[in-house]
Wavefront OBJ file of the C-alpha trace (Angstrom):
o trace
v 172.870 95.250 -55.831
v 175.751 93.142 -54.530
v 179.197 94.112 -55.836
v 181.596 91.348 -56.809
v 185.384 91.576 -56.724
v 185.315 92.155 -60.483
v 182.888 95.045 -59.988
v 185.229 96.586 -57.440
v 188.223 96.237 -59.772
v 186.465 97.678 -62.823
v 187.040 101.414 -63.194
v 183.880 103.490 -62.946
v 185.611 106.292 -64.857
v 188.587 105.912 -67.174
v 190.222 108.720 -69.143
v 193.212 107.891 -71.320
v 195.153 110.586 -73.146
v 192.169 112.937 -73.175
v 192.621 116.262 -74.927
v 190.010 119.007 -75.233
v 189.780 122.591 -76.424
v 187.438 125.455 -75.669
v 187.295 127.518 -78.817
v 190.822 127.282 -80.152
v 192.431 127.169 -76.699
v 193.802 123.810 -75.491
v 192.404 123.101 -72.003
v 193.202 119.411 -71.469
v 196.548 118.233 -72.813
v 196.379 114.463 -72.645
v 195.222 113.585 -69.144
v 194.896 110.094 -67.685
v 192.442 109.557 -64.843
v 190.972 106.401 -63.339
v 188.323 106.274 -60.602
v 187.481 102.873 -59.144
v 184.226 101.832 -57.540
v 183.811 103.251 -54.047
v 186.613 105.805 -54.378
v 186.306 109.489 -53.548
v 188.598 111.443 -55.872
v 189.095 115.208 -55.765
v 190.267 117.235 -58.766
v 192.329 120.163 -57.527
v 194.233 123.007 -59.156
v 194.246 126.701 -59.947
v 191.484 128.435 -61.869
v 191.943 127.609 -65.539
v 193.807 124.345 -64.861
v 191.109 122.255 -66.570
v 189.264 120.778 -63.568
v 185.714 121.603 -64.628
v 186.452 120.844 -68.275
v 187.715 117.393 -67.269
v 184.470 116.385 -65.565
v 182.395 117.934 -68.338
v 184.191 115.732 -70.866
v 183.200 112.760 -68.711
v 179.481 113.578 -68.953
v 179.703 114.580 -72.615
v 179.209 118.342 -72.272
v 182.630 119.076 -73.776
v 183.834 117.106 -76.822
v 187.296 115.581 -76.751
v 189.743 116.056 -79.604
v 191.791 112.973 -78.707
v 191.857 110.143 -76.202
v 189.312 107.707 -74.782
v 186.701 107.942 -72.029
v 184.881 104.968 -70.511
v 182.056 104.885 -67.973
v 181.459 101.620 -66.106
v 183.614 99.867 -68.710
v 181.630 101.230 -71.684
v 182.974 103.819 -74.159
v 181.269 107.098 -73.299
v 179.898 107.508 -76.820
v 178.039 104.213 -76.402
v 177.027 104.754 -72.767
v 173.262 105.133 -72.292
v 172.517 104.288 -68.650
v 172.824 107.866 -67.376
v 170.610 107.194 -64.366
v 173.675 105.564 -62.807
v 175.325 108.993 -62.706
v 174.326 112.022 -60.642
v 175.793 115.380 -61.674
v 175.936 118.583 -59.625
v 177.067 121.567 -61.742
v 178.792 124.655 -60.449
v 176.298 126.616 -58.421
v 173.927 128.799 -60.354
v 170.253 129.471 -59.761
v 168.771 126.022 -59.123
v 165.715 126.976 -61.151
v 167.672 128.479 -64.038
v 165.438 131.552 -63.855
v 162.300 129.440 -64.425
v 159.687 129.617 -61.614
v 159.775 126.251 -59.854
v 159.380 124.831 -56.391
v 162.035 122.896 -54.536
v 160.042 119.690 -55.014
v 159.704 120.274 -58.761
v 163.451 120.751 -59.192
v 164.329 117.647 -57.176
v 161.619 115.595 -58.921
v 163.194 116.392 -62.300
v 166.182 114.317 -61.205
v 163.949 111.284 -60.722
v 162.527 111.186 -64.259
v 165.181 108.722 -65.441
v 163.806 106.203 -62.925
v 160.172 106.547 -63.990
v 158.172 104.977 -66.791
v 156.890 107.591 -69.228
v 157.452 110.286 -66.602
v 154.718 108.918 -64.341
v 155.574 109.060 -60.647
v 154.690 106.147 -58.399
v 154.637 106.021 -54.622
v 158.310 104.969 -54.548
v 159.283 107.980 -56.679
v 157.524 110.459 -54.395
v 159.175 108.752 -51.410
v 162.581 109.084 -53.078
v 162.030 112.823 -53.547
v 161.095 113.248 -49.878
v 164.130 111.205 -48.829
v 166.504 113.273 -50.990
v 165.126 116.471 -49.450
v 165.576 114.992 -45.970
v 169.190 114.105 -46.789
v 170.079 117.721 -47.526
v 167.932 119.253 -44.805
v 165.450 120.922 -47.160
v 162.232 119.005 -46.449
v 160.731 122.033 -44.690
v 161.193 124.152 -47.847
v 159.700 121.588 -50.254
v 156.892 123.879 -51.479
v 158.951 127.064 -51.621
v 160.174 128.659 -54.832
v 163.870 127.971 -55.382
v 164.330 131.648 -56.217
v 163.505 132.464 -52.581
v 166.375 130.334 -51.261
v 169.886 131.384 -50.295
v 172.838 130.279 -52.434
v 173.709 127.518 -49.989
v 170.125 126.257 -49.927
v 169.979 126.235 -53.722
v 173.146 124.162 -53.767
v 171.503 121.661 -51.425
v 168.553 121.448 -53.842
v 170.919 120.706 -56.755
v 172.553 117.943 -54.724
v 169.148 116.497 -53.794
v 168.264 116.507 -57.510
v 171.404 114.459 -58.220
v 170.799 112.038 -55.333
v 167.116 111.357 -55.971
v 167.888 108.897 -58.798
v 170.084 106.909 -56.376
v 173.184 107.110 -58.592
v 176.182 104.808 -58.298
v 178.512 107.629 -59.372
v 178.240 111.199 -58.125
v 180.091 113.945 -60.030
v 180.198 117.365 -58.382
v 181.706 120.621 -59.665
v 182.853 122.801 -56.741
v 179.918 121.943 -54.453
v 181.311 124.093 -51.623
v 181.989 127.256 -53.655
v 180.223 130.289 -52.209
v 178.259 128.162 -49.756
v 177.645 129.261 -46.158
v 179.162 127.282 -43.288
v 175.872 125.651 -42.241
v 175.285 124.373 -45.769
v 178.914 123.204 -46.015
v 178.402 121.073 -42.924
v 175.110 119.675 -44.252
v 176.723 118.857 -47.600
v 179.707 117.192 -45.924
v 177.384 115.038 -43.805
v 175.266 114.129 -46.834
v 178.324 113.147 -48.856
v 179.710 111.124 -45.965
v 176.476 109.092 -45.884
v 176.590 108.510 -49.644
v 180.202 107.340 -49.471
v 179.370 105.012 -46.587
v 176.645 103.499 -48.779
v 179.211 102.761 -51.510
v 178.692 105.675 -53.892
v 181.697 106.530 -56.060
v 182.484 110.253 -56.059
v 184.484 112.522 -58.365
v 184.451 116.171 -57.365
v 186.148 119.414 -58.272
v 187.333 121.395 -55.259
v 189.153 124.665 -54.852
v 190.201 123.522 -51.385
v 189.485 120.355 -49.418
v 187.816 122.047 -46.426
v 185.329 119.895 -44.483
v 185.456 117.180 -47.171
v 189.136 116.403 -46.538
v 188.488 113.315 -44.326
v 186.468 111.732 -47.142
v 189.027 112.129 -49.931
v 190.871 108.952 -50.953
v 192.922 110.505 -53.759
v 193.689 113.950 -55.068
v 194.434 114.617 -58.720
v 196.072 118.012 -59.159
v 195.856 119.595 -62.606
v 198.032 122.364 -63.935
v 197.721 123.821 -67.434
v 195.603 120.853 -68.498
v 198.104 118.228 -67.323
v 198.119 115.929 -64.293
v 200.713 117.216 -61.859
v 199.953 114.855 -58.970
v 197.808 111.755 -58.480
v 197.909 110.284 -55.001
v 197.258 111.150 -51.357
v 195.709 114.598 -50.881
v 198.384 117.251 -50.382
v 198.266 118.724 -46.905
v 197.745 122.298 -47.998
v 196.902 122.927 -51.613
v 198.097 126.406 -52.451
v 200.915 126.393 -49.903
v 203.745 124.672 -51.790
v 202.010 121.373 -51.113
v 203.802 119.480 -53.867
v 207.450 119.453 -54.813
v 208.030 121.912 -57.619
v 204.430 123.117 -57.503
v 203.848 126.839 -57.396
v 201.053 127.733 -55.052
v 197.617 128.340 -56.476
v 197.090 131.938 -57.519
v 193.463 133.060 -57.456
v 194.223 135.659 -60.139
v 195.340 133.093 -62.727
v 193.295 132.799 -65.893
v 189.693 131.935 -65.123
v 187.979 129.045 -66.895
v 185.360 130.566 -69.181
v 183.542 127.474 -70.413
v 179.741 127.428 -70.346
v 178.186 126.115 -67.164
v 175.216 123.859 -66.874
l 1 2 3 4 5 6 7 8 9 10 11 12 13 14 15 16 17 18 19 20 21 22 23 24 25 26 27 28 29 30 31 32 33 34 35 36 37 38 39 40 41 42 43 44 45 46 47 48 49 50 51 52 53 54 55 56 57 58 59 60 61 62 63 64 65 66 67 68 69 70 71 72 73 74 75 76 77 78 79 80 81 82 83 84 85 86 87 88 89 90 91 92 93 94 95 96 97 98 99 100 101 102 103 104 105 106 107 108 109 110 111 112 113 114 115 116 117 118 119 120 121 122 123 124 125 126 127 128 129 130 131 132 133 134 135 136 137 138 139 140 141 142 143 144 145 146 147 148 149 150 151 152 153 154 155 156 157 158 159 160 161 162 163 164 165 166 167 168 169 170 171 172 173 174 175 176 177 178 179 180 181 182 183 184 185 186 187 188 189 190 191 192 193 194 195 196 197 198 199 200 201 202 203 204 205 206 207 208 209 210 211 212 213 214 215 216 217 218 219 220 221 222 223 224 225 226 227 228 229 230 231 232 233 234 235 236 237 238 239 240 241 242 243 244 245 246 247 248 249 250 251 252 253 254 255 256 257
């Protein structure tokens, strides 16, 4: 699909004055966030700052109490073309405790591209390609429960990529992942960005993804503290007037996917 100048100018994600609560606790306090086509935007901040809640409002997992959210120029409540969006949740067991092979998990991400759930040759090829992208083709028939945490994370990313999304949303993809898997994930993401994929991701620290980040949005207590070039060292007085990130601050307790 060829992008026009209007396509490039249209925000892929737009949040305006978004507020959200978990239980009775305010988590987002009126945030504004815009992500344009082709951008790579990182959400940064301490635990409990609202990062994961923000992206979960975008995909509809957390209701908003005020404000507006648009996806590809359409109000989120009216948005139906979810195959355009790939989502990678915070790492948990890729199989969710249900016995499944690597191929079965990745194939589930392709269902939105099929007719009546029937796989054609192109769908099987897409699954193989997604596994190749994350370096897991040799484990295709293995149970996901037999994989390491880093390998399971690669499977979750392959599941998101197999539908060939235009927008990729990732919640702390590097958390608890071994160095080899971090490098594989960074390479995979670099290739997706080069192909024009728009990316919004939650990070605790930039790490190996730093060269890819166009903008950093730093949240604190559910408010946007900074929106601009990535700070050089998040957690080390990176921003004027910004206390460094304390790992012991209140932990976000929202449900995970």
